[in-house]
N, C-alpha and C positions, 0 to 999 in steps of 0.2 A: 504494500500500500504506500502511496505517495501522498504526503500532506503538503499543500501549497497555500501560502498566504504571504502577502508583502509585509505584514506586521509580524516581526520576529517573535514577539511575546505570545501571539496566538499560535504560530507554527510550533514554537518550542513547547508551549503548554500542551497542545494536542499530542505532540510526539511523546512527551513524558507520560501522559495519561495512557496512551495505547501501549507504551513500552511495558507498563505494569500489568497489562491484561494478557491472559494466555489465550490468544485468538489464533495462534499459529501464523502470524503475519510477519513478513520481513518488512521493516519500516524504513522509509526514506523521507527526507523533507527538502523543500525548496522554497526560496523566498521570492520567486518571480516565475512568470510563465516560461521565460526562456530557460531558466535553470531546470524547470520541470521537464521541458522537452529534452534537455541534455540527459536527464536520468532515463527518459523513455527510449532514447537512442542507444543507451548502454545496457538496458535490461528490460525484461518483460514486466509490465505493470498491470495488475489485475483490478485495483481499486484506486481511484483518485478522490481525495477529500480536499476541496479547493474553495477558496474565496471566489465569488463570481465577479466582483468589481475590483480590478487591479490595474495599476498604471502600465502603459506600454502594450501589454498583452492581457486582455480581460479573460474571464472564464469561458465565454462563448468561443473566442478564437482558440483558446487552449483546448476546448472540447473538440473542435473540428480537427485540430492536429492529433489529438489522442485517437480519434476515430480512424484517421489515415494510417496509424501505426498499430494499434491494438484494438481491433473491433469488438472484442469480447469485454473490454474494460468497463467496469461500473463506475459512474461518476456521481459523487454526492456534493452538491453545491451548498456553501454557507452564504446566506444572503442577509441583507438588511431589509427594513420595511419598505424602502423606496426603490427596490430592485425589481418591480413587477415586470417591466419590459424585458429584462434579462431572463427572468424566470420563465416567462411565456415562451421565449425562443428555445430555452433549454429543454423544457418538458415535452417538446415536440419530438424528441429523439428517444429511442428505446434505451433502457439501461441507465437513465438519468433520474435523479431525485434531488430534492432540495430541502434545506432546513433554515430556519431563522437563527441567526447567531445568538439570539437571546434565549433560545430554548434549553440550553444547558448541555452538559456532557452526557447525561443519561440518554437523551434523544439522539445525540450524535453516535454514541456507542450502539444504540439500537439500529440506526440506519446502516452502520457498517456491518453488524452481524447479519442483517437482512441481505446485504449485498453479497456477503460470503456464502450464505445459503443459496442465493440465486446462482452464483457461479458454480457451486458444487452440483446443484440440480442440472444445470445446463451441460455438465460433463458426464452425466450418468449414461450408462450404456443404452438404456431404452430410448433415450432422446436421440442418440446417434442412429439407432436402428430405425426410428420413425423417419428421420431425414433420408435414410437410405431407401426406405420403401417408396418414397415419393418419386425416386428415379428408377424404380424396378421395371416399369413398363418399357422404358427406352432401352434398358440393358438386359431384358429378359433373355434374348437369344444368346448373348455373350455369357450370361450367368449360367444358363443351362449347359452350354459347352464346357465351361470351367468346372461345373459341378460333376459332370460325368467323366471328365478327365481325372478328377479327384477320385470318383467312385471306382474307375477302372484300375486305379492303383491299389484297390483293396483297403483303403484307409478310412472308410465310413461305416459306422455302426448301422447294421441293417434295420434295427429298431427305429431309427430316425427317418426312414425312407418316406413314410406317409406324410410326415410334417414337411420334409424337404420338397416332395413333389408338389404339395399344395402351395407352398410359399413361392416356388419357382414356376408355377403354371405348367407343370409337366403332365401331359395327358396320358400317362401310363399308370397301371394298377400295381402297386408294390406287393399286393398279396398274390399275384399271378406270376407264373414263370414267363420268361422272355426268350425270344430267339435273337441271336447275335450274328451280324454279317459285317464283314470288313471289306471296304473298297480301296484298292490300291491304284491311285492315279498314276499314269505313266509319267516318268520324271524327266521328259525332254519336251521342248517346245517344237514348233514347226521347223526350226533351223537345226535341230539335233542338239541344241544346247540345253543345259539344265536351267530351269526357270528360277527367277528370284523368289525370295520368301513371299513377297507381296503377290506375285503372279500365282504361286502355288496356293495361297490362301484364297485368292479370287476364284481359281478353278475349282477348288474343293467346295466353296460356297455355291457356285453355279450348279454343280452336280447335286448338292444337297437339296437345293430348291426344286430342281427338276424332279428328283426322286419323290418329293412329297405328293405330287399329283398321281404318280404311278402306284404308290403304296396305299393311298387313302381309301381305295375302293373296298378292301376287305380287312385292313389292319389298322391298328393305331401304332404309330412309329415316331421315333425321334432320331434324327441324324446329327452327329457331333463330329468335330474334327479332333483327332487324338494328337498327342504331343509329337508324333512323327509326320503330321500333315496328312494322314490318311483319314478316310471317312469310316465311322462306325455307326451302324444302324442298330437300334434296339427296337424290337418289333413284337407286338402282341396281336393275336387274332381277335377280331371283334366277337362279342358274346354270341355263343351258339353256332360258331362257324368252324366246322371241320375238326372239332376236338372229340376224339373217341374216349371210351371209358378208361383207357390206360393213360390218358393225359398227354398223348402224343399229338403232333400237329401235321399229319401227313398231307392233308389237302392244302394247308397254308404253305408248307414248304414247297410243294409243287407250284402253287401260285407265285411264290416269290421267285423261283427259278425262272419262270416265264417272264415275270415283270422286270427282273434284272437284265434279261436279254434285250427287252424292249428299251429299257433305260440306256443301255450301252449303245444301241443303235441311234436313239434320239440324241444322245450326248455327242456321238461322233458327227451326226449330220448337222445339228444346230449349234454345237459349241466347239466342234473340232477337237474334242477330248476323248481319249479312250481310257478305260479302267478295267481292272480285274476284280472279281468278287469271290470271296470265300465265305460260305454260309454254313453255320452249324445247324444240322438237321434236328438236333435234340434241344428242346427247350431247357433252360437252366433256371434254377432259383437265383435270387439276387445275391445270395451269399456265395454263389459259384461264379459270379460274373467275371471277377478278376482272373480266375484260373482258366475259364473258357476263352476269354479274350486272349490270354497268353498262348493258349493252344492254337487258336486260329492264326495268330501272327506267325507262329512257328511253322504251321502247315503251309501257309501261303508262300513262305520262302522256299519251299520244296516243290513248287509247281513245275510242270513240264513246259518248256519253251518260254517265250517272253510274257505269257499270261495276258496279252492284249485281248480284251473282250471275252475273257474266260470267266465262266461261272462254275466253281467247284463246290460240292457239298460234302461235308465231313461229319463223321460221328465222333463224339468226344470219348477219348480213351485216356487212361493214365491221368485223369484229372487230379487224383489225390497226390500223385507224385509231383505233378506240375505245380499244384497248390503249395506243397511243401517247399519246393525250390523257390517259388515266388515269395512265400511267407518269410523264408530265411533272408532273402535279399531285401525285402521291405523293412524287416526288423533291423537289419544291418544299417539301413539308412537312418532308422530311429537312433542308433548309436551315435551317429554324427551329430544329431540334434542335441543329445545329452552332453556330448563332449564339448560342443560349441558353447553350450550354456553353463558348463562347469557343474553339471548335476551328477555327481559320482554315484549315488545310490541308484538313481534311475538307469544309468549306464550298466552297472553291474547286474541289476535285475533283468534287463533285456538280454545281456550276454548269457546269463544263466538259462534263461528261457530258450535262447537260440541253441545252445549246446545240448540241452535236454531234448529239444525237438529233433535235432539232427541225429543224436545218438540213439534216440528212441525208435527211429524208423530204419530198419536194416536193409530196405530195398535200395539198391544203388547208392548206399550211404557214402562210399569212398569219394566219388566225384562231387557230391553235395558238400561233404565236409571240406574237401580241398577248396571248392569255390568259396565257402564261408570263411575258412581260415584266411585266405589271401585277401578277401574283401575287408575283413577286420584289420588284418596286418597293414594293408595299404592305407586304411583310414588313420591308424595310429602313426604310421610313418609320416603321413602328410602333416599331422599336427606337430610331430616332433620337429619337422622342418620349419613350419610356420612359427612355432614358439622358440626356435633356435635352442633346442635342448639336447643337441647331439652329444655334448660332453657330459651330460648328466643321465642320459637314458641310453643304455646299450641297445644297439640295433642289429648286431651281427646275426642273431637268430630270428629276427623278425621276418625277413623275406626269404628265409631258407627253411622251409618246413621240415625237410629231411634231417635237420640237425637235432630234432626232438625224437625221442625213442618211441613215443606213442601219440595217438590223437589226444588222449587225456592230458599228456604233458604239454602238447602244443597249445591247447586252449588255456591251460593253467598259466603258461608263459604269457599269452595275450592278456589274461586277467591281471597278472602282476605288472606288466608294462603299463596297462591302463591306470592301475592304482597309483603307480609312480608318477604318471603324467598329471593326474588330478592333484596329487599332493604337491607337486612342484608348482602347478598353477596357483593353488591356494596360497602356498608360501610366497610366491611372487606377488600376488595381489596384496597380501598383508604387508610385505616389505615396501611395496610402492605406496600403499596408503600411509604407512608410518612415515615414510620419507616426505610425502606431500604435506602431511599435517605438521611435521617438524619445520618444513619450509615456511608454512603459514605462521607458526608460533614465533619463529625467528624474525619474520617480517614485522609482526605485531610489536615485538619487544624493541626492535630497532626504529620503528616509526610510530611510537605510541602517541605522539603529539600531533600526528597528521590525520588525514581522512582515512578512517579504517572501516568504511562501510563494507557491507557484504559484497557489493558489486566490485569495489576496489580490490578486495582480497581475492575474489574469484578471478579477476583479471590477472593477478600475479601468477596464478597456477593454471590459468586457461581452462577453468571449469565453469559451469553455470552456477549461479549463486545458490540455488536451492540444494543442489547436490553437495556443494561444499559445506553448507550448514548441516546437512544430514550426516555427511562423512565425519565432520569434526565431532559431533555429538557421539557418533558411534565409536570413534577411536579414543576420545578423551573422557567421555562420560559426563561432560558439561556442555552447555550451549556456548557457542562462539562468543556471544555478548557477555556471558558470565566470565569466560576466560579473560576477555579484554578488561573487564572491570577488576579482576584479580591482578592483572599486570599493572593497570593504572594505580591500584592501591599500593602495591609493593613499591612502584616507582615513586609514588607520592611520599610514602614514609621515608624512602631513601633521600629524597630531595629536601624534605622538611628538617632533616638533620643538619642541613647547611644553613646556618643562621643568616648568611649574607643574602639569601634569596627571600624576597617578599612572598607572601601567600599568593598574591595575584600572579607573580612570575612562575611559581610552582604550578599553578593551575594552567597557565598558558603553555607550559612545556608538555602538559598532558592533554592539550587540545581543548581546554575550556576557555571560552571567549570572555567570560566574566568570573570574578572571584566568587560571586554568589553561587553560580552553578557548581563550581568546584567544592565550595564549602558544603552545599547540600549533598553532593555525592559522597564526600568524605564522612560526614556525620551519619548519613544513612548506613554506611558500611561499618563504621567503627563505634558509633554512639557518641563521639566527641567531635568538636570542630578542629580544623587544622591548627588553629592557634592553641587550643587546649592540648592537643597532642604534642606540639612543639614544647610547650611549657612543661609537660610531664617528662620530657626527655632531659630537661635541665635539673630535675630534682635528684 
């Protein structure tokens, strides 16, 4: 919060009142509009408590400048009885309120606590969600594509599908199985050259829109572009159409084979594009979608010829093995997230789950374990490089699996390496935090009579002010302001021992502009005035 008034006694009085309240505010003060703007250019300001009538730059002009810098900032004007014209202009703007100067501190404190509450409410998640919903219609197609790319990675809880589908406007039934088809657009343009990313996206979208009219007759479908730029269709037959007692889709699959052939021809004739289609003839539950998609991609790469205008139909086999392999890879990606975030317990829990899953399935376990080992080893090796820890973490056995006598020893070695990495990271963070705080403390002690605002100190170590405040409290156990008061007090006692210094001179060396301010601070801390303290030293 920034307090602004051209009358120093008012500014200082308000600053002292709010300094004694535990409102969680970082306080700053300014004695003119220009000085206030200087603060706002240096740090984020959430609340401004300001006089409305000031020389050179009045409150209205200051308000307009605030709005251009910090739109969320709440402004509370202090006004006199004769300021109606100013007030009328001010209250036309959102986030602005006013008080009469004669109303007293209680009303001012109430206005500030109301402003704090408004700021907190505006940042709540539900408010942000509501704003996002207003844009959902325009972004629906993009959102659906992003969602299914996410779903195809196998990272979404199936229990949330119904809510997801409703919110994203997806016309598929999460309680019914789905057919999956993959369309591989040919990767060359008319000149035999590979198209640009924009050209590939444009071509995929053109085929997607073309397909909608061909598939709508007997199915509900959604086409999305996967992360490789290929088209994936998720298809359900319409109620009562072609489903036998066993739950298969024989008529629908035949229909789709014919429609894909027509689509290929239409695409070639009208768009100049050719593509191959691989269709899974077996409907899959949504919790199988990731594994089926993987299987289709694998099968498509084993096609005969160039695949141009090919429609091949496959049956799903070895889904459980494919699902295990994919599950291991995905959870290995989760390890990177925990490692990046410094979450040791989460990393070790996922690692244990991975090894138990891999060792628990004896089918083709050797290749899977080998893939898993080197996936994790390469991840750890990458972070050793990034964090420059080669001299502290041994890597000889990391990329050489055959150096270990058994698979159990191999994964135990990975676990020990990971634990070492986490411990070194935590130690490094603590050391850097301690060094940073020591730098701040030294600066305070050396410049105790100068500007020691939170913004000034944050600039010394190049952190944002709020983080510095939190880090200092975390490392030292006291607030930054409390520590500065302690330093001032120790320095004051030291200077008061020098009889040649006047009380006002001692206060000035500690940053107090008047000896009254220094005397008030000293007595509040010690119970005696500076003069009384000096006299006690002479006894």
